[in-house]
Each structure stands twice: as structure tokens, then as C-alpha cells.
KOLVO-793098 format. One line per 3 residues: number of its first residue (from 1); for each residue x, y, z of N, C-alpha, C. Coordinates in nm, 3 decimals. Each point is the difference from the previous one (the first is absolute). Layout:
<nodes>
NUM	X,Y,Z,X,Y,Z,X,Y,Z  ...;
</nodes>
This chain:
<nodes>
1	0.093,-0.121,0.008,-0.074,0.113,-0.014,0.069,0.125,0.009  -0.058,0.111,-0.073,0.087,0.119,0.018,-0.065,0.090,0.152  0.126,0.010,0.055,-0.020,0.057,0.132,0.050,0.122,0.001;
4	-0.067,0.122,0.029,0.064,0.131,0.012,-0.014,0.084,0.150  0.117,0.047,0.039,-0.008,0.068,0.110,-0.006,0.159,-0.033  -0.111,0.056,0.009,-0.008,0.137,-0.065,0.073,0.120,0.059;
7	0.049,-0.014,0.142,0.059,0.103,0.059,0.102,-0.068,0.094  0.089,0.045,0.077,0.102,-0.016,0.093,-0.061,-0.064,0.098  0.050,-0.107,0.072,-0.046,-0.038,0.141,0.080,0.026,0.106;
10	0.106,0.099,-0.036,0.087,0.032,0.093,0.079,-0.070,0.082  0.041,-0.106,-0.047,0.096,-0.091,0.083,0.125,-0.028,-0.095  0.107,-0.021,0.061,0.120,-0.037,-0.073,-0.006,-0.111,-0.116;
13	0.088,0.033,-0.120,-0.002,-0.062,-0.116,0.015,-0.157,0.018  0.094,-0.023,0.077,0.010,-0.142,0.016,-0.104,-0.066,0.096  -0.089,0.065,0.083,-0.088,-0.042,0.071,-0.117,-0.019,-0.110;
16	-0.020,0.093,-0.075,-0.113,-0.040,-0.102,0.037,-0.080,-0.097  0.112,-0.025,-0.056,0.038,-0.125,-0.093,-0.007,-0.107,0.081  0.017,-0.038,0.136,-0.025,-0.139,0.076,-0.146,-0.022,-0.014;
19	-0.072,0.103,0.037,-0.149,-0.010,-0.011,-0.054,-0.038,-0.137  0.056,0.066,-0.080,-0.043,-0.030,-0.164,0.029,-0.155,-0.059  0.137,-0.051,0.083,0.054,-0.117,-0.079,-0.109,-0.126,-0.009;
22	-0.071,-0.038,0.113,-0.099,-0.113,-0.021,-0.099,0.040,-0.123  -0.035,0.101,-0.018,-0.090,0.039,-0.119,0.086,-0.030,-0.130  0.109,0.058,-0.005,0.083,-0.018,-0.120,0.015,-0.144,-0.024;
25	0.046,-0.083,0.076,0.030,-0.136,0.038,-0.105,-0.090,-0.089  -0.114,0.054,0.033,-0.145,-0.052,-0.061,-0.030,0.033,-0.143  0.097,0.082,-0.054,0.000,0.022,-0.119,-0.087,0.122,-0.054;
28	-0.030,0.067,0.127,-0.085,0.143,-0.029,0.094,0.104,-0.040  -0.068,0.115,-0.059,0.097,0.132,-0.054,-0.040,0.073,0.110  0.110,0.080,0.063,-0.016,0.094,0.083,0.059,0.137,-0.047;
31	-0.082,0.093,0.000,0.047,0.147,-0.050,-0.006,0.109,0.128  0.108,0.041,0.031,-0.022,0.106,0.121,0.051,0.141,-0.059  -0.104,0.082,0.056,0.031,0.151,-0.036,0.041,0.074,0.130;
34	0.120,0.071,-0.004,0.059,0.058,0.115,-0.040,0.146,0.013  -0.093,0.036,-0.059,-0.080,0.129,0.002,-0.121,0.002,0.008  -0.104,0.044,0.061,-0.128,0.013,-0.028,-0.051,0.070,-0.142;
37	-0.088,-0.044,-0.083,-0.044,0.065,-0.107,-0.042,0.149,0.048  0.028,0.085,-0.107,-0.034,0.121,0.003,-0.119,0.084,-0.050  -0.070,-0.107,-0.084,-0.130,0.022,-0.051,-0.085,-0.100,0.000;
40	-0.121,0.028,-0.040,-0.077,-0.105,-0.028,0.049,-0.077,-0.116  0.037,0.035,-0.114,0.031,-0.026,-0.111,0.110,-0.148,0.020  0.111,0.090,0.071,0.098,-0.096,0.027,-0.027,-0.114,0.064;
43	-0.074,0.004,0.132,-0.076,-0.126,0.045,-0.062,-0.065,-0.078  -0.085,0.031,-0.070,-0.070,-0.104,-0.087,0.092,-0.052,-0.098  0.095,0.036,-0.054,0.100,-0.058,-0.079,0.077,-0.106,0.080;
46	0.033,0.047,0.117,0.072,-0.117,0.103,-0.107,-0.131,0.003  -0.119,0.029,0.005,-0.096,-0.105,0.084,-0.047,-0.069,-0.140  -0.035,0.045,-0.097,-0.099,-0.044,-0.102,0.055,-0.153,-0.050;
49	0.092,-0.066,0.023,0.040,-0.125,-0.029,0.012,-0.085,0.128  -0.042,0.036,0.122,0.057,-0.040,0.125,-0.112,-0.114,0.034  0.033,-0.116,0.022,-0.105,-0.091,0.086,0.008,0.010,0.126;
52	0.101,0.034,0.071,0.004,0.015,0.133,0.075,0.154,0.026  -0.070,0.083,0.091,0.071,0.115,0.032,0.019,0.008,0.137  0.111,0.066,0.045,0.054,0.027,0.150,0.006,0.141,-0.005;
55	-0.097,0.060,0.082,-0.008,0.149,0.017,0.006,0.029,0.150  0.046,0.115,0.032,0.017,0.038,0.153,-0.076,0.102,0.011  -0.007,0.137,0.006,-0.098,0.101,0.054,-0.026,0.094,-0.116;
58	0.057,-0.007,-0.119,-0.039,0.083,-0.110,-0.136,-0.040,-0.066  -0.081,0.108,0.006,-0.145,-0.071,-0.051,-0.003,-0.072,-0.148  -0.050,-0.090,-0.012,-0.028,-0.090,-0.111,-0.147,0.045,-0.053;
61	-0.018,0.069,-0.090,-0.118,0.063,-0.057,-0.087,-0.103,-0.066  -0.112,0.025,-0.020,-0.100,-0.070,-0.077,0.033,-0.039,-0.137  0.064,0.109,-0.052,0.041,-0.012,-0.150,0.108,-0.077,-0.017;
64	0.098,-0.024,0.103,0.087,-0.078,-0.012,-0.066,-0.165,0.012  -0.060,-0.029,0.089,-0.073,-0.127,-0.012,-0.055,-0.043,-0.129  -0.090,0.109,-0.049,-0.077,-0.022,-0.139,0.098,-0.036,-0.088;
67	0.129,0.059,-0.010,0.092,-0.016,-0.087,0.120,-0.122,0.004  -0.038,-0.071,0.107,0.083,-0.125,0.033,-0.099,-0.106,-0.012  -0.014,-0.079,-0.114,-0.113,-0.105,-0.042,0.062,-0.138,0.060;
70	0.119,-0.004,0.008,0.052,-0.159,0.046,0.024,0.026,0.163  -0.051,0.109,0.067,0.019,0.006,0.141,-0.056,-0.114,0.053  0.078,-0.072,0.079,-0.080,-0.101,0.112,0.018,-0.001,0.147;
73	0.104,0.061,0.051,0.017,0.038,0.109,0.056,0.147,0.042  -0.020,0.048,0.092,0.059,0.117,0.066,0.046,-0.007,0.137  0.112,0.020,0.035,0.078,-0.024,0.128,0.003,0.150,0.050;
76	-0.052,0.053,0.094,-0.005,0.126,0.050,0.117,-0.018,0.120  0.105,0.083,-0.016,0.101,-0.002,0.109,-0.044,0.119,0.110  -0.114,-0.008,0.070,-0.053,0.090,0.058,-0.127,-0.076,0.087;
79	-0.012,0.060,0.095,-0.109,-0.024,0.102,-0.144,0.012,-0.091  -0.024,0.110,-0.036,-0.134,0.039,-0.044,0.037,0.012,-0.150  -0.139,-0.030,-0.039,-0.031,-0.020,-0.171,-0.080,0.099,-0.045;
82	-0.032,0.133,0.076,-0.100,0.084,-0.062,0.063,0.077,-0.120  0.139,-0.013,-0.031,0.072,0.075,-0.087,0.007,-0.073,-0.159  -0.069,-0.133,0.016,-0.025,-0.098,-0.114,-0.144,0.048,-0.070;
85	0.018,0.061,-0.125,-0.135,0.038,-0.049,-0.048,-0.116,-0.115  -0.136,0.005,-0.024,-0.038,-0.085,-0.119,-0.045,-0.137,0.083  -0.022,-0.004,0.127,-0.037,-0.113,0.069,-0.128,-0.086,-0.043;
88	-0.078,0.054,-0.076,-0.116,-0.041,-0.055,0.066,-0.085,-0.132  0.089,0.057,-0.069,0.075,-0.072,-0.113,0.063,-0.115,0.051  0.071,0.006,0.104,0.098,-0.090,0.043,-0.096,-0.117,0.036;
91	-0.130,0.014,0.085,-0.075,-0.114,0.037,-0.080,-0.051,-0.113  -0.006,0.100,-0.101,-0.094,-0.069,-0.116,0.120,-0.098,-0.058  0.110,0.009,-0.029,0.110,-0.059,-0.054,0.048,-0.103,0.079;
94	-0.031,-0.040,0.132,0.056,-0.065,0.106,0.129,0.015,0.024  0.050,0.123,0.008,0.128,0.024,0.042,0.025,-0.006,0.138  0.093,-0.086,0.049,0.014,0.012,0.149,0.102,0.102,0.049;
97	-0.065,0.066,0.102,0.083,0.100,0.076,0.049,-0.015,0.128  0.123,0.011,0.023,0.059,-0.034,0.121,0.061,0.087,0.079  -0.001,0.022,0.127,0.061,0.122,0.088,0.121,-0.059,0.077;
100	0.089,0.091,0.066,0.107,-0.051,0.058,-0.038,0.015,0.139  -0.106,-0.060,0.094,-0.031,0.022,0.106,0.104,-0.047,0.077  0.003,0.088,0.093,0.070,0.003,0.116,0.169,0.006,0.022;
103	0.040,0.090,-0.136,0.142,0.023,-0.026,0.044,0.112,0.106  -0.113,0.089,0.005,0.022,0.128,0.083,-0.054,0.010,0.162  -0.029,-0.106,0.034,-0.084,0.006,0.141,0.091,0.055,0.093;
106	0.165,-0.030,-0.006,0.066,0.071,0.137,0.061,0.119,-0.036  0.010,0.026,-0.140,0.044,0.143,-0.022,-0.125,0.108,0.011  -0.112,-0.048,-0.040,-0.104,0.098,0.030,-0.049,0.045,0.129;
109	0.009,-0.140,0.083,-0.024,0.011,0.154,0.083,0.095,0.050  0.141,-0.022,-0.029,0.103,0.056,0.089,0.008,0.179,-0.041  -0.059,0.024,-0.113,-0.020,0.153,-0.046,-0.097,0.045,0.079;
112	-0.109,-0.095,0.002,-0.129,0.069,0.078,0.047,0.033,0.150  0.075,-0.092,0.063,0.071,0.046,0.137,0.068,0.096,-0.005  0.094,0.032,-0.097,0.100,0.103,-0.018,-0.083,0.122,-0.015;
115	-0.096,0.013,-0.069,-0.098,0.136,-0.011,-0.050,0.025,0.096  -0.077,-0.117,0.084,-0.066,0.028,0.130,0.107,0.061,0.115  0.116,-0.053,0.014,0.089,0.047,0.093,0.045,0.143,-0.007;
118	0.036,0.029,-0.162,0.041,0.121,-0.027,-0.104,0.098,0.040  -0.138,-0.025,-0.031,-0.090,0.088,0.035,-0.026,0.032,0.137  0.010,-0.128,0.075,-0.047,0.036,0.159,0.106,0.042,0.072;
121	0.127,-0.026,-0.034,0.121,0.058,0.061,0.078,0.138,-0.082  -0.072,0.060,-0.089,0.035,0.119,-0.085,0.144,-0.035,-0.045  0.039,-0.099,-0.040,0.142,-0.056,-0.042,0.060,0.103,-0.106;
124	-0.083,0.029,-0.112,0.041,0.088,-0.098,0.024,0.138,0.016  -0.088,0.038,0.094,0.005,0.151,0.055,0.113,0.013,0.111  0.021,-0.118,0.064,0.134,0.018,0.109,0.142,0.027,-0.092;
127	-0.026,-0.088,-0.122,0.109,-0.004,-0.074,0.054,0.150,-0.050  -0.098,0.047,-0.060,0.007,0.146,-0.051,0.026,0.096,0.109  -0.057,-0.029,0.121,0.041,0.083,0.112,0.123,0.003,0.035;
130	0.060,-0.131,0.021,0.121,-0.025,0.032,0.114,0.077,-0.091  -0.031,-0.020,-0.124,0.085,0.082,-0.133,0.010,0.110,0.013  -0.100,0.077,0.055,-0.024,0.149,-0.007,0.010,0.060,0.120;
133	0.083,-0.081,0.108,0.041,0.074,0.125,-0.108,-0.001,0.111  -0.114,-0.085,-0.039,-0.100,-0.012,0.106,-0.006,-0.101,0.090  -0.094,0.007,0.079,-0.020,-0.084,0.123,-0.106,-0.095,0.022;
136	-0.037,-0.047,0.096,-0.112,-0.101,0.006,-0.131,0.067,0.007  0.021,0.141,0.018,-0.126,0.092,0.036,-0.121,-0.041,-0.129  -0.090,-0.025,0.057,-0.118,-0.016,-0.110,0.008,-0.171,-0.064;
139	0.083,-0.071,0.051,0.021,-0.113,-0.066,-0.046,-0.139,0.084  -0.045,0.036,0.129,-0.034,-0.115,0.093,-0.142,-0.064,-0.066  0.028,-0.152,-0.035,-0.090,-0.061,-0.079,-0.046,-0.102,0.114;
142	-0.061,-0.104,-0.060,-0.069,-0.119,0.089,0.055,-0.115,-0.035  -0.030,-0.105,0.109,0.057,-0.126,-0.024,-0.126,-0.095,-0.073  0.059,-0.107,-0.072,-0.108,-0.072,-0.094,-0.042,-0.097,0.108;
145	0.078,-0.046,0.114,-0.045,-0.098,0.071,-0.144,0.051,0.088  -0.102,-0.109,0.004,-0.115,0.064,0.037,-0.102,0.037,-0.103  0.029,0.061,-0.111,-0.070,0.041,-0.089,-0.104,-0.089,-0.066;
148	-0.107,0.029,-0.043,-0.097,-0.077,-0.055,0.032,0.006,-0.178  0.023,-0.116,-0.065,0.035,0.048,-0.128,-0.119,-0.110,-0.074  -0.056,0.086,-0.109,-0.107,-0.066,-0.084,0.062,-0.028,-0.127;
151	-0.028,-0.156,-0.042,0.066,-0.032,-0.123,-0.112,-0.031,-0.092  -0.032,0.091,-0.082,-0.101,-0.043,-0.129,0.061,-0.077,-0.082  -0.061,-0.125,-0.010,0.043,-0.092,-0.100,0.108,-0.095,0.068;
154	-0.022,-0.126,0.044,0.083,-0.082,0.073,0.034,-0.132,-0.087  0.062,0.048,-0.109,0.048,-0.085,-0.098,0.133,-0.022,0.029  0.090,-0.077,-0.066,0.138,-0.035,0.023,0.090,0.113,0.059;
157	-0.008,0.131,-0.081,0.081,0.107,0.049,-0.066,0.064,0.133  -0.134,-0.019,-0.003,-0.068,0.064,0.113,0.041,-0.067,0.125  -0.007,-0.137,0.006,0.038,-0.095,0.106,0.143,0.026,0.026;
160	0.078,0.009,-0.075,0.148,0.023,0.015,0.023,0.151,0.071  -0.066,0.087,-0.034,0.003,0.142,0.081,-0.068,-0.015,0.123  -0.084,-0.080,0.020,-0.073,-0.028,0.141,0.086,-0.069,0.075;
163	0.109,-0.091,-0.047,0.082,-0.080,0.079,0.116,0.121,0.065  0.018,0.091,-0.085,0.126,0.097,0.038,-0.058,0.080,0.075  -0.142,0.062,-0.004,-0.063,0.092,0.114,-0.009,-0.060,0.114;
166	-0.032,-0.159,0.006,-0.002,-0.072,0.125,0.118,0.014,0.083  0.123,-0.020,-0.078,0.123,0.012,0.060,0.012,0.127,0.068  -0.058,0.085,-0.021,0.038,0.163,0.072,-0.113,0.002,0.073;
169	-0.080,-0.092,0.045,-0.107,0.004,0.122,-0.123,0.072,-0.044  -0.022,-0.010,-0.140,-0.128,0.058,-0.025,-0.106,-0.095,0.024  -0.130,0.060,0.014,-0.127,-0.062,-0.015,-0.051,0.012,-0.145;
172	-0.032,-0.115,-0.070,-0.018,-0.026,-0.127,-0.147,-0.006,-0.044  -0.056,0.078,-0.046,-0.135,-0.007,-0.067,-0.005,-0.015,-0.147  -0.072,-0.104,-0.055,-0.010,-0.017,-0.143,-0.126,-0.003,-0.062;
175	0.014,0.052,-0.125,-0.135,0.000,-0.071,0.032,-0.107,-0.142  -0.076,-0.089,-0.032,0.023,-0.097,-0.116,-0.134,-0.043,-0.040  -0.029,-0.034,-0.136,-0.145,-0.065,-0.020,0.002,-0.128,0.033;
178	0.086,-0.062,0.060,0.010,-0.120,0.086,0.090,0.005,0.109  -0.023,-0.080,0.096,0.074,-0.002,0.136,0.118,-0.116,-0.032  0.119,0.040,0.008,0.108,-0.085,-0.012,0.043,-0.075,0.108;
181	-0.012,-0.107,0.009,0.070,-0.102,0.124,0.121,0.039,0.017  0.105,0.021,-0.097,0.116,0.079,0.030,0.009,0.117,0.072  -0.096,0.075,-0.035,-0.021,0.134,0.071,-0.053,-0.021,0.148;
184	-0.056,-0.106,0.020,-0.070,0.024,0.146,0.109,-0.103,0.096  0.107,-0.077,-0.075,0.129,-0.034,0.055,0.078,0.104,0.043  0.018,0.098,-0.068,0.088,0.101,0.005,-0.087,0.111,0.110;
187	-0.115,-0.014,0.057,-0.059,0.076,0.079,-0.072,0.109,-0.055  -0.033,0.018,-0.128,-0.068,0.086,-0.070,-0.153,-0.023,0.038  -0.050,0.135,0.027,-0.136,-0.007,0.053,-0.069,0.068,-0.118;
190	-0.071,-0.100,-0.077,-0.095,0.031,-0.111,-0.129,0.085,0.049  -0.013,0.095,-0.075,-0.112,0.135,0.004,-0.052,0.020,-0.115  -0.115,0.078,-0.007,-0.026,0.065,-0.119,0.073,0.116,-0.050;
193	-0.026,0.038,-0.126,0.089,0.106,-0.056,0.011,0.113,0.104  -0.123,0.073,0.011,-0.018,0.107,0.059,0.060,0.004,0.148  -0.021,-0.108,0.080,0.069,-0.025,0.122,0.131,0.005,-0.008;
196	0.061,-0.080,-0.059,0.152,0.022,-0.047,0.029,0.143,-0.012  -0.021,0.062,-0.072,0.011,0.147,-0.032,-0.004,0.096,0.132  -0.101,-0.034,0.045,-0.037,0.098,0.114,0.066,-0.032,0.127;
199	0.044,-0.114,0.004,0.084,-0.054,0.132,0.137,0.023,-0.010  0.042,-0.019,-0.123,0.158,0.002,-0.010,0.097,0.110,0.001  0.119,-0.033,0.067,0.071,0.161,-0.001,0.098,-0.016,-0.132;
202	0.020,-0.095,-0.065,0.047,-0.036,-0.116,-0.072,-0.076,-0.080  -0.020,0.056,-0.137,-0.090,-0.082,-0.099,0.100,-0.031,-0.130  0.019,-0.122,-0.034,0.066,-0.032,-0.076,-0.065,-0.085,-0.139;
205	0.005,0.024,-0.106,-0.068,-0.036,-0.131,0.069,-0.119,-0.044  -0.082,-0.123,-0.023,0.057,-0.121,-0.064,-0.087,-0.071,-0.105  -0.096,0.096,-0.073,-0.061,-0.060,-0.086,0.014,0.009,-0.156;
208	-0.057,-0.080,-0.075,0.069,0.013,-0.152,-0.125,0.087,-0.049  0.042,0.051,-0.123,-0.076,0.118,-0.072,-0.108,-0.076,-0.081  -0.128,0.000,0.052,-0.126,-0.072,-0.081,-0.075,0.123,-0.030;
211	-0.124,-0.016,-0.055,-0.129,0.091,-0.015,-0.040,0.024,0.128  0.020,-0.113,0.104,-0.062,0.008,0.128,0.081,0.090,0.097  0.144,-0.009,-0.036,0.064,0.065,0.105,0.060,0.164,-0.029;
214	-0.029,0.021,-0.133,0.032,0.121,-0.063,-0.075,0.109,0.085  0.058,0.082,0.060,-0.052,0.106,0.072,-0.061,-0.036,0.125  0.039,-0.121,0.056,-0.078,-0.063,0.151,0.042,0.076,0.097;
217	0.122,0.080,0.014,0.040,0.098,0.084,-0.064,0.132,-0.037  -0.133,0.025,0.005,-0.049,0.141,-0.030,0.011,0.103,0.117  -0.046,0.100,-0.054,-0.017,0.124,0.105,-0.075,-0.051,0.120;
220	-0.125,-0.065,-0.021,-0.071,-0.046,0.135,0.106,-0.093,0.055  0.037,-0.097,-0.061,0.080,-0.091,0.076,0.119,0.048,0.063  0.055,0.107,-0.041,0.152,0.053,0.068,-0.066,0.083,0.107;
223	-0.130,0.066,-0.004,-0.057,0.066,0.124,-0.033,-0.103,0.106  0.008,-0.130,-0.002,-0.039,-0.070,0.099,0.145,-0.003,0.081  0.117,0.005,-0.051,0.119,-0.012,0.071,0.019,0.091,0.106;
226	0.085,-0.034,0.090,0.034,0.091,0.093,0.101,0.102,-0.054  -0.004,0.127,0.055,0.079,0.137,-0.015,0.119,-0.057,0.001  0.049,-0.068,0.108,0.145,-0.027,0.012,0.042,-0.119,-0.051;
229	-0.064,-0.054,-0.099,0.036,-0.124,-0.071,0.076,0.018,-0.126  0.096,-0.085,-0.053,0.057,-0.005,-0.101,-0.040,-0.085,-0.086  0.004,0.027,-0.156,-0.039,-0.074,-0.092,0.129,-0.061,-0.090;
232	0.005,-0.143,0.007,0.124,-0.048,-0.105,-0.069,-0.061,-0.095  0.056,0.017,-0.145,-0.061,-0.049,-0.117,0.114,-0.037,-0.100  0.042,-0.138,-0.001,0.103,-0.084,-0.077,-0.081,-0.077,-0.093;
235	-0.131,0.030,-0.012,-0.069,-0.107,-0.069,-0.026,0.042,-0.157  -0.112,0.099,-0.015,-0.022,0.041,-0.141,-0.046,0.126,0.040  0.042,0.099,-0.089,-0.030,0.147,0.037,-0.170,0.034,-0.028;
238	-0.062,-0.041,-0.094,-0.126,0.036,-0.015,-0.109,-0.062,0.083  0.047,-0.080,0.108,-0.056,-0.050,0.114,-0.063,0.112,0.069  0.092,0.087,0.013,-0.021,0.126,0.088,-0.058,0.117,-0.096;
241	-0.097,0.083,0.064,-0.061,0.146,-0.063,0.119,0.054,0.053  0.097,0.042,-0.100,0.118,0.100,0.067,-0.045,0.132,0.012  -0.102,0.071,-0.080,-0.017,0.150,0.036,-0.089,-0.014,0.129;
244	-0.074,-0.105,0.047,-0.069,-0.021,0.124,0.133,-0.007,0.115  0.102,-0.093,-0.041,0.095,0.004,0.106,0.076,0.138,0.012  0.034,0.068,-0.098,0.060,0.112,-0.014,-0.040,0.119,0.108;
247	-0.155,0.008,-0.016,-0.089,0.080,0.079,-0.005,-0.058,0.142  0.022,-0.126,0.017,-0.015,-0.051,0.165,0.160,0.057,0.051  0.108,-0.042,-0.080,0.133,0.056,0.065,0.000,0.144,0.030;
250	-0.049,0.083,-0.104,0.013,0.151,0.000,-0.088,0.055,0.100  -0.086,-0.078,0.049,-0.109,0.070,0.096,0.026,-0.065,0.122  0.093,-0.112,0.032,0.040,-0.022,0.129,-0.083,-0.144,0.039;
253	-0.080,-0.027,-0.094,-0.067,-0.152,0.030,0.057,-0.097,-0.001  0.161,-0.010,-0.056,0.063,-0.104,0.025,0.133,0.053,0.030  0.073,-0.096,0.079,0.118,0.038,0.050,0.112,-0.014,-0.110;
256	-0.022,-0.060,-0.095,0.109,-0.022,-0.114,-0.033,-0.131,-0.077  0.085,-0.004,-0.115,-0.027,-0.104,-0.099,0.156,-0.051,-0.045  0.017,-0.121,-0.032,0.103,-0.059,-0.052,-0.038,-0.079,-0.140;
259	0.039,0.078,-0.115,-0.058,-0.060,-0.105,0.086,-0.029,-0.103  0.012,-0.147,-0.063,0.088,-0.026,-0.082,-0.069,-0.023,-0.145  -0.134,0.032,-0.009,-0.055,-0.040,-0.120,-0.129,0.125,-0.046;
262	-0.020,0.012,-0.115,-0.059,0.167,-0.029,-0.109,-0.068,-0.119  -0.072,0.105,-0.026,-0.069,-0.032,-0.120,0.039,-0.010,-0.122  0.143,0.020,-0.015,0.058,-0.008,-0.128,0.159,-0.031,0.048;
265	0.076,-0.059,-0.091,0.126,-0.033,0.045,0.107,0.126,0.001  0.065,-0.012,0.108,0.111,0.117,-0.005,0.120,-0.020,-0.114  0.040,0.096,-0.055,0.008,0.124,0.064,-0.113,0.093,-0.005;
268	-0.015,0.044,0.119,-0.177,0.097,0.010,0.074,0.146,-0.030  -0.123,0.057,-0.046,0.023,0.132,-0.060,0.007,0.092,0.143  0.044,0.097,-0.019,0.024,0.086,0.133,-0.112,0.071,0.059;
271	-0.117,-0.007,-0.094,-0.122,0.058,0.053,-0.086,-0.127,0.035  0.045,-0.096,0.009,-0.071,-0.125,0.056,-0.047,0.046,0.166  -0.139,0.008,0.012,-0.049,0.027,0.126,0.057,-0.067,0.144;
274	0.006,-0.116,-0.019,0.052,-0.059,0.113,0.133,0.043,0.040  0.101,0.034,-0.077,0.142,0.020,0.017,-0.013,0.126,0.111  -0.106,0.096,0.000,0.002,0.125,0.072,-0.104,-0.019,0.102;
277	-0.017,-0.132,0.043,-0.079,-0.014,0.117,0.087,-0.005,0.132  -0.063,0.035,0.123,0.078,0.015,0.113,0.023,-0.150,0.061  0.122,-0.006,0.043,0.037,-0.130,0.102,-0.015,-0.121,-0.082;
280	0.087,0.002,-0.126,0.015,-0.107,-0.082,0.130,-0.058,-0.037  0.010,-0.129,-0.031,0.124,-0.048,-0.033,-0.034,-0.083,-0.105  0.083,0.011,-0.116,0.006,-0.050,-0.135,0.104,-0.098,-0.039;
283	-0.044,-0.110,-0.071,0.108,-0.076,-0.060,-0.054,-0.030,-0.140  0.079,-0.024,-0.115,-0.052,0.005,-0.147,-0.035,-0.132,-0.035  -0.089,-0.079,0.055,-0.043,-0.116,-0.005,0.102,-0.121,-0.040;
286	0.089,-0.006,0.126,0.106,-0.082,0.024,-0.029,-0.106,0.117  -0.102,-0.008,0.039,-0.009,-0.087,0.136,0.061,-0.139,-0.042  -0.039,-0.030,-0.144,0.029,-0.133,-0.041,0.153,-0.031,-0.009;
289	0.077,0.107,-0.022,0.116,0.011,-0.082,0.137,-0.015,0.116  0.018,-0.134,0.003,0.137,-0.031,0.080,0.060,-0.097,-0.075  0.146,-0.001,-0.005,0.083,-0.111,-0.068,-0.043,-0.136,0.006;
292	-0.063,-0.024,0.133,-0.027,-0.131,0.032,-0.148,-0.044,-0.073  -0.101,0.085,0.022,-0.140,-0.007,-0.069,0.027,-0.012,-0.161  0.076,0.083,-0.061,0.021,-0.011,-0.143,0.040,-0.156,-0.048;
295	0.085,-0.048,0.087,0.058,-0.144,-0.043,-0.126,-0.080,0.028  -0.087,-0.011,0.108,-0.109,-0.057,0.037,-0.105,0.010,-0.126  -0.024,0.126,-0.043,-0.103,0.041,-0.095,0.030,-0.101,-0.113;
298	0.146,0.020,-0.071,0.051,-0.045,-0.128,-0.029,-0.155,0.004  0.036,-0.072,0.142,-0.038,-0.152,0.018,-0.132,-0.023,-0.024  -0.088,0.070,0.065,-0.119,-0.009,0.013,-0.074,-0.002,-0.139;
301	0.035,0.102,-0.083,-0.049,0.017,-0.124,0.037,-0.104,-0.109  0.141,-0.026,0.012,0.038,-0.095,-0.103,-0.035,-0.139,0.028  0.008,-0.037,0.142,-0.071,-0.117,0.057,-0.146,-0.019,-0.059;
304	-0.079,0.107,-0.006,-0.137,0.002,-0.057,0.003,-0.042,-0.146  0.090,0.039,-0.098,-0.003,-0.035,-0.111,0.071,-0.142,-0.011  0.073,-0.056,0.087,0.032,-0.156,-0.049,-0.125,-0.092,0.083;
307	-0.069,0.054,0.095,-0.109,-0.068,0.062,-0.106,-0.011,-0.112  -0.035,0.105,-0.078,-0.085,0.013,-0.107,0.018,-0.089,-0.107  0.141,-0.009,-0.043,0.025,-0.060,-0.111,0.039,-0.149,0.022;
310	-0.021,-0.042,0.147,-0.005,-0.124,0.039,-0.151,-0.053,0.025  -0.064,0.065,-0.019,-0.168,-0.045,0.004,-0.053,0.040,0.148  0.081,0.059,0.098,-0.028,0.033,0.140,-0.006,0.139,0.034;
313	-0.075,0.074,-0.054,0.039,0.138,0.042,-0.029,0.061,0.150  0.065,0.111,0.032,0.004,0.017,0.132,-0.024,0.156,0.018  -0.077,0.041,0.096,-0.018,0.123,0.017,-0.108,0.083,-0.097;
316	-0.062,-0.071,-0.043,-0.114,0.002,-0.117,-0.104,0.131,0.061  -0.009,0.088,-0.085,-0.081,0.106,0.022,-0.120,0.011,-0.097  0.023,-0.035,-0.114,-0.101,-0.032,-0.116,0.011,-0.117,-0.070;
</nodes>
């Protein structure tokens, strides 16, 4: 089969070659592009004769899917697949779509804790003060120990986050469509969405982006949160009504927010409203990005291809 990696997987070349070797030994052709496509036309040209595509987080538009008649499988080297267009076409053609579930559990969870600690202890502000001749005046923060943390979405990442907060001595509340036995064993107290929001000192989001979750943290729901609460979002930007969040932050209805994901991919324009909200800490959608997670991502994504070709597909999303 013709297998194409449409963009880099951010691992060293020798690592990638080791992962591709089993596919090549089975007689499959592998083509690897070392840069993302710079236009829709270029991406179509790359994909049109492919039978298997391996993509990361570059959007795969419906036009690309429609122009790839031989396509049998897409391996998404990412957890979410909302950037894959033409799902109706893929379903009609019985194209298998797999994701790289689990590759970034630790990296995302650790950034969630990092953002929380930074906000609650004013670390970035303390750094700036120290560099500019300041002192601890106005920088006294709070301990994470004893705080109530609400986890919205207790999938694999949400449960990893719960374990880390638990190690800091936090009470953990959870909201999820179904109660997870693993969550209960970690001490997660499952409650309704509104209850979790209103009782938590820190709310962290771990939901996929779907029609049901888009805008789920609306102005009304943000209004349920404590004025001294912090919001952390390392999931998907459109889950949150960002203008409502800006309004809450600038009117002291929230203590602060740590945000890794936005309504659009960074780089963000300077007039992006959230950039000018009070008490915010931002990272450029990089929660998943560690050297360790990139290797794990490549292993899962190419392992998905091998499993599919062997008739035993794994991590199937469609």
C-alpha cells in the first residue's frame, strides 16, 4: 500500500525509520514529508494517490478527502480528530480513522498542574518582580493543598490530572457522562456539571470538541463559578465562550485563567480579546508537546497503521 506521512511527527529521523521499518519490510511504500503543506492544493497533491494517510494536527479538509479515491485508512497522530474534514465521505467509503489516544496523558496533565501552580502562586509575576528589582509585596498566593478541584471530563487525561491534584492534597470533584470506576478508586466525587462548577476552587476542562461540548462553558455556566476560582483549559478552545470568559476576568468574576487552547491556532493576532484579559497565563497549544510524548505519538500512530494492515485495527474512531 501507499502510506504517506503528510507532515513531520517531530521525532528524530532514526526513530522514525525504526518505526517505519516493519511496514517497509512488508512491502508497503512509505513517503514522509518533512514540512506541512503550505496550501490546500499542495496537500491535495500529496494525498491524492495515498491509501493510508498519517496526519498530525494540520487540518485535513473535506476537499482533500474527496480528492483521495484510494484512501482506506487515516491514522491521526493526535487525540482529537475534529480537524479531519469530510467525515460523511469517509463513512460512506468505509475509510477507517484511528487516533493516538493516550500519547499525551502525562504531558497535558503536567502542564495543567504547572498552569495551576503558576496562577495560584503568582510565579510569572514573581519572576518579573525579581528581575525588575521588586519584592514579594502583592505576590502572596495560596496553597493548592486543601483546595477543591473540578475536573470536567474524566477520560484518560482527566484521570491523570486527578491523580496529580490528589497528590497535592486536593479534594477532587468530577463531571462525566458516565461514572468511571477508575475515578472512584482515585477518590473522585462525581457530581452534576453545575455543582462541580459552583463548588470548585479550580476547574480544569478535559472534554473533546463535539457539537454537544462546543460552548458548553457559556456565560451562564461561568457565572456559577466562584469569584476566587481559576479556570484551566488544555482541551479545546471552542469549549469555552471566550468573550464571556474575558468579561468574567475583567470584572473580577474569576480569579484567573490558564489557557493553552483558543478559538484559533496560535500565533494569535495582537487584538485577540483574551490576550488582554486580566490575570491570565497563556501557552501556545503545546500541552501535548514533550520529547517523550512525540515518540509515544509516533509509536501509536504508526502502530495503528500496522494493526490496520494486519486486519486488527486499534484506536478506531470511525
